[in-house]
Structures are given as C-alpha cells and as structure tokens.
N, C-alpha and C positions, 0 to 999 in steps of 0.2 A: 269791728269793719261789718259792711253785710257781708253776705256770701254770695257765693256767684246766683243763686238763684235768686236772691234777693233785687240784685242789682238787676238783673235781666228779663226774671221770668215773670215774677210778681208785677213789675209794671205793666198800667195800660198800654191798651195799645194807641197810637198818635190819634190828636183830633182829627186830620185827613180822614182816616179808618177809620173814625167810629161812626163821621158822620152820617146821618141819611139825608143827604142832600137833594134837593127837587132842582131839576134845571128851570130859570124862570122861560116864561111863555115867549118876552120879548128876544132871548137868544136861539129860540126856535124858527122865530119869525125871520130874523137875521140871516141867519144859518138856511134857510129854504131859499130866501132870494141869491143868497150868493154861490146857492149850489145851481138855481138855473141858470146863472150869470156863467158859471164855470163849466155849464154843457154845451152853453151857446160858444164859448171860447175855444172848446175842444173841438169842433167841428168845423169854426172859423181861422185859426189859427194855426196851420195854414187848412186851405179849402179840404175840407174832407173827400173830397172826388177826385184831388190834384194826384194821378198816379204815385205811388211809392212813397209819398210824403204824408198822403191822408189816415187820420188816426187806424184804418182798421186794413191799411194796404201792406202790410211789412210782414211784422211778426218772424224776421230773422231766425232770433236766438230760439224760437217755440221750435223751428223746423230743425236747426242744430240738434236740442234735445230730441228730437224724433229719432234724430239721425244714429244718434247715440244710442238711444233704444235698438236700433238695427242693428247695430254694429254687435252690439252685446248678445242680441237675440242669433245673430247669425255668424256669432264665433270668432269676429273679427277683430283686431287690434285698434281700439280705441286714440293712439301716442304716437303711433308708426311715422306719423303725418298727417295732412288734410283728410278729413273724412265728409261724407259725400251721400245723398240719399240714393238707396237702393231702388226707387221708382222713376223709371225713366222717366214718368211723367213730370218728375220734379229737377231735372239735369239743368233750368233755365237758374237752377238759385247755386251760386258758386260755390265748390268745397270751402269747409271753415275748419280751424285745430278747434280741438275737444277740451276745453279746459277746467271743467268740471271733473269732479272723483269720479268713479268705477260703482259708487251704490248709486251714484246720482244718475246713472246712463241704465244701471239694471231696474230702477224705479220707471224709467222714461220710456221701458217695454211697453210697456201700458199704451202710451202716445203711439205707436209703431202699429198697432191693431187698430186704432181709430179710422177712421176718415178726416180728410185734410178739413173740413168743414166741419164738423162734429170736433174735430182737435181746437180748431182755432176758435169754436162759441166756448168751449167748453172751458177753454184757459182762459178765455176773455170774464166768464163768469167767476171762474176761481180767484183771479187777479182783485176783482172789484168786491166780491165777497171778503177775500182777506182785508182789504181797505176797511170795511165796514165792519169788521171781527178787531182789529184794531183800535178804532173808533169807541166802539163799544167797552173793549175792556181795558182800555187805559180810562175811560170814563168811570166804568165801574170800581178801576183800582182807586181813583180819586174820591170815593165815598160818595158818587150819585145814586138815587135808589133805581133800581130797576125795573121802570116802567115803561107806557106807550112813549110818552116824552123822551126814554132815553133812546128809545128804538128810533124814532126819527131824527130825533140827534145825530146818533151814531150813521145815518143815513143821509143825511144833511150833509154834516160833517165830510164824508168820504166823499159824496157827490163837489161838495167845493173844491176838495185835495185832486180830483183827477185831472186840474187843467196845471197844477205844478209840475215842473218841468220831468223830476223824476219818477213822479207818477206816470205822466204822459208818455214819458219815455218807455217806462215800463209795461205798457199796454202797446205803443206801437212794435217793441221789437218782442214784443211775447216773453219778455224777460220773468224772473224767479223771486224778486228783490221781496216784492208783496208777502208772496206765501212764506218767506223766511221769516220777514218782519213780525209778521202774524204770530210764528212758532216762539219766537222770542221774547214778542210781547206778553201769550200765555204763560210761559212760562215764568217770565219776573213776576206777573201777578198772581201767582199760583200756589198755591203750598201741598204740603205731602211729602212722600218717603220719594218720587219720580219728580218734582219737581228741578230742575234741569236738562231733564232727559230731552226736552223738544229743543233745546239749543243744541245739543250734542247730536241732535238727526239733522237737522239745522246746519251743524258745522262738517256734516257726513255729507252733506250734499254739495254745497259751495262753503270752501274753508273759511271765509272771509267772518260769517258768526264766531267761530273759534276768539276771534276779540274780545268777547263779552265773559270771557271765562277770568278774562284778568279782572275786570267791573265786579265779579263775585269775588275775588279774592282780596282787592284792595278794601271791598265792603264785607269782610270777614263772613261772608253768606259759603263757609266751607262744601257741607253738604253738597249745594248744589253744584257745585266747581264738580265734586265727584258723580254726582248721578249723569250730569251730562259727559264727564269723561267717560262712563261706563257705557253709554247710549253711544257715543264718537266710535270706542273699539267696538262696538256689535256694527255699527257700519262699513266699517273697514271689513269684516268678517265676512260680511253678506256681498259686499264688492268683490271680496277675494275671491268666493264660491260661486258669482255670477261670471265672473271675465279675472280666472288668473294670472293669466301671465299681463296682461293690461294692469293689476291691481301691481303688481310685482314692479315694474316698470315704474307707474305711477310714485307709490311710496319710496323709492328707493331714488329718485332723483326727477322725474318725470316732471313732478305737482312745477319744480322750479321754472322748469321751460316752459309750461304751460302759462306761467304768468303774465309772461312777454305778450300782451294782448292789445298792444296799440305805442303811439308815438306819446313816449310821456312829456315832451312841451304841447300838446296838443290840448287846444281849451278846455275841451270835453275831461280831462284830465285835472277833477276838481281835489285834487291832495296837496300837500307839502312839497312833495318828489315834481310836482308840473311846477308849481312856485321857483322853484330851484333850476330847473330846464329852462323855460322861458325867461327867467330874471336875472340868473346868477352865471349858468354855466353852458347859455348855448345849446339847449336844446339835448343836451346827456348828463344826465346828473351821476357822477359819480356814488358808487353803491357806500361810500364811507361817509359823504355829505349829505346821503336822504337819511342812512342810520343816525346821525347825530342829530339830525333834526328832527325826524321821527321820535329819538326817543325825549326829545324834550319837549314836545308838541305832545305825548303821552301822558309824561310826567304831568302836564300843566293843567290836559284836559279830565286825568285818572283823580288829580290832587282835587279840584274843584269838587269832581263826583263825590268824593270821598267826604268830604266837607257838606258836602247837601245834602247826601245821604243820610249822614248822623248829627242833620239839624230839622231833619221832621220834612225831606221831601226828597225822597227815593224815588217818586217816580219823574222827577225832572235830572234826577243821579243819573237813572240807567237811560235816559236820553242821550246826557250830555257824553256820557262814556260809548253809547252806538255811533256818535256824529264823530267823536274823536276815532273809533275805529277807521272809519273811512278819511280822516285827514293825516293817519300814519300810513295809510297801504300805499305799496309803490306805486298803485294806478287805480283810480277811485274816477269810474265814471259817473257822470251826471245822473245817471238812472241807480247807482251806488247810496245815493242821499234821500231816499225814502223815509228817513228816518224824521224830517220836518214833518210829514203828519203825526207823530207822537208829537213832538215839538208845539206845533199848532195847538192839538187841544189842551197841553199842560198851561198852555201860554192863555189860551181863553179861560182855562180853570183859574191862572191866578191873578186874573185882571179881574173876575166874577168877585173871587176874595178880598180884592185890597184895591181895585178903583174907582169908588162907587161917588166919589162928589168930590166938587174943588178941582183942583188943577191936576188929578189924578187921573179927571175923565180923561183926559190928555194923551195916555198910555194907552187908550184903545184904538191908539193909532198906530200903535206896534203891530198888531197881527196883521194889519192891510200894507206894511210897509216890508212886510217878512214875504208876503204875496206877490208883492211887485217883484221883492228881489229873486225868488224863485218861480217864479211865474212860467210856463212853455210859451213864450213870447217869440216869435219867429221872423226869419230876416232870410229873405231872398235875394238870391244872386245869380248870373247868367250862367250857365253850365251847359256846354253844347251834348258833352257825354251823359246827363241826365235823361230821364225822360222828362216831355215837356220842355225841355231847354234851362231847367231851373236846377238849381240846388239853393235848399232850405235848412237852414241854422235853426234848429232851438233851443231856446235859454240865451240868458244874457250875454254867459261866456263864450256864445259862437256869433256872436256882432263882430264883426270888423269892422266897421266906425266906432266901437266902443273903447277902441286898442291905443287912440290917439288921443283922446279925450282927456280932461283934469280931471276925470274921476274913472277913470279907465280901468285901473286895479280894483277897484269896487264893483265894475261891470265886468271884468274879465274873471274875478276871482269870487264869486258872489255868498260863494257857499263857502268860502273860509272866512271872509267878513261875518256871515251869520254865524259861523263857532265863535269866533273871537267876542261878538257881542253879546253872544246867550252867554259865555264862559262870565266877562263880566259881571252881567247882569243877576244870572245865577249866584255869586260870590257879595255882592250887594244886597241880595236880597234876604242872604243867610246869616249875612256881616255879623246882627245881634241875636240872631238867633239861639235859645241855648243847646247844648250838645244833649243829644239822647238819643236814646235804641231805634232807629230809623224805622218802623216798623215792626208787626210782629215776624215777618221774615227772620230777622237780625237774631230776635232771641229763639226763636224754635231754632234754629241752624245750629246756634250757640250752645244751646241745651243738649241738642243730638253729638255735638262735638265734644260735650262733654262728658 
C-alpha cells in the first residue's frame, strides 16, 4: 500500500497548473472589442448624466462606510440605531443602518479623513483595480504565462465585466464586494503558511466571505481554514479595541439584526430565500423553510464543487462554492454576485481548451448568453418622487414586464438560473475525469496536517 507521502506529495501538479499557456492573440482582439462596447454601455444604460442613476452619481454605501469610520473615530455607538454623516454638508443623505463589523468601521476611519471627492475617486479606482486583480489572478492560477498579453487580457476582461449588473451596481453604490472578491481569489490561488488569512480578513469586514471556509473544509484544505480563522479572530480583537461597546453588542446578537437589510421578496434578492418569498410564501419566508432550502442548495453546490475540485478543476470549484454562498444567503443583493467575474474567466479558459472545432464551436455562445442574463440592462418607469421623475431598474430581475412573460422566472431569477446551469455544466465537464489531487494546495495542506 502506498504511503501517505507517496499518495499525495510525490504526485506531479495537474496539467492545468504546470502548463505555461500563452493567450491567443485573437482572444485579445475579441476582449478589446467587448471592453470598448461594455464601457460604452456603462454610460448609456442609463444615461450617465441622469441624476441619481448615472454610474458616478450615487455611491451611497461608500458614504455609509465613511459614516461608520466617523462614528468609531468619535466614539459613538454603531448599532444602536441608524447612523448618519457627522458633516452638515452631507445631511441630504438619509440615515442608514450600519450592517458591517466593528473591524470594518475601524478600517473606514481612513475614509473619514479624506475629502469627499478624493474618497469617491480613490474608491472607484480601488474597485476597478480589484476587478483587474481578480482577472489577472484567475488567469495566472489557470496556468497562463505572465507576459504583456496577460496584462492586456486582464485589463480587457475587467473592462468587459464592468457592465455586468453586479459589477456596475458595485461601482454605482460604492460597494466593497470587488475588493473582498480580490482578497479571496488571491488567497485561493496562493501558497504558504498565511494562505487563508486574506479570506479571514475579508470575513472580518463582511461576514459573507466566511462561507468559503466550508469550501476549504469540503476540499480538505484544513490549514487554509486555520489560517483564515486566526486572521478572523484578529479582526475581532482589533474591532474590540477600536469600538469596545459596539463590538460587544455586535458579537452578542447585533449581527443578526444587522442582516435585516431589505424586503426579502424584492427582485433584487437573488437568493433562495427570495425565490421562496416570491413564489411560495407571499413575501415572508419562514426561517425553517429558508434553512431547509439553504441546506439543500449548499449540499448540491458544495457536493459539485468537491467533485470538480478533486477531478482537476480547483478554480471552477472555488467559483462554484462562491456562487453557492450567494444562493444560500438570507439576502443576496445583485451586487453580491461579483462571482460572475471569475466565472467568465474560467468559462473562456475552458472553451479555449475544449471548443476548438466542429459543433463545439457553438459553445462559444455560452459567454454571450451569460453576459446577456447578467448584464446591467436598465428599465425606466415613471416615478414622481425620484429625480427627473423616473425610476431606473438595473438588471433583468428589475424588469416588471418580465414577471408576466412565459420565461418570467428565467428573467426574474437569472442569477439562480445561471447557478443551476453552471452546476449542471460543471458536473458534466468532469463526469469522466479521473479522481486526483486537485492542485498542489491540497497536497501541501494534507502534508502539513499530517
């Protein structure tokens, strides 16, 4: 019988991580064209100059982050009620709940010390840079050569993805999802004793990245879980030092109240709880029903991720688990689904590998179908209370007309439809692949655990 080291350590890395692939020049041309089109769409759907709805005209969430930093700096409680700007010049922005951790507010003290213009410009640059980092890291993790082509491919990929609804809405609201995604992707693709710590920091800012610890447990990457857990505990300590009373209240029950962030039956809730609320329970999903459905979806998603991971596709498995986290969350805004960025990178990579001739060329319609379903298409309605007398819904799920169409469920729940189809496609992709150690990370972690 082979020894533990012979079974797991002496095996070579899988082909996907050993190859020094070169990106085809034609792909760069296609990505360049789609990037230009996406940027044009970004300022057209809707008109960028339209008050409130233009891509640069809101950033409400960014200002809430700033308020959290102001409250921590001033020693005020974060969770006793709604927070607001301490600057009279920002009084037009209504009070909002602070739903993030005390650690995040301690980080956001930096924002409170910037001018509004510099803060907004810096945050936009950070989000765009994070998108490029995600694309670059996924491509290098997939084995592509780090050369000038990869630089341009990463930039063009990121530019193309700015028009998908999760990314567009993240930029519009000034959200932090792309930054957290970049941390998680860097973690998953990395090595070393600190691998997992970036995910722990991400979870310390916003709890949802903690779902990836289950992915690492399922795929037997135990050392990564330990490093992430240690980093997460560190964020709790830092938050407690920065805001002692707020931290005590948050970690002893306040975090559950902070999760009540919207109407669970709203189209913008692209999670299984939203499906139940809209189609079955008439706007109010019982907790037991959500829990059962979430457990089923988690079992399916993580089960497929396990199979895919150990059949030589760790990158795809990682993305599947991230998407599953959005499905099972009690409330997943559209902008939580920034996982479509690495999904698109992996999809294009798989097509470059497998769809080269014959009928398989039709598979190249898949990226365009995905883009269509998750694009930031807008729908305008009359609304007297809004600036310019219009209300703009972004994304197919915000189209009221779609709800009564024959394919209404596809358009109202496009992200869950994409998740289901991706699970099916991933299962079929590896159904005949031999079981193996999926990447050197598993081997390294098992060795350290042993």
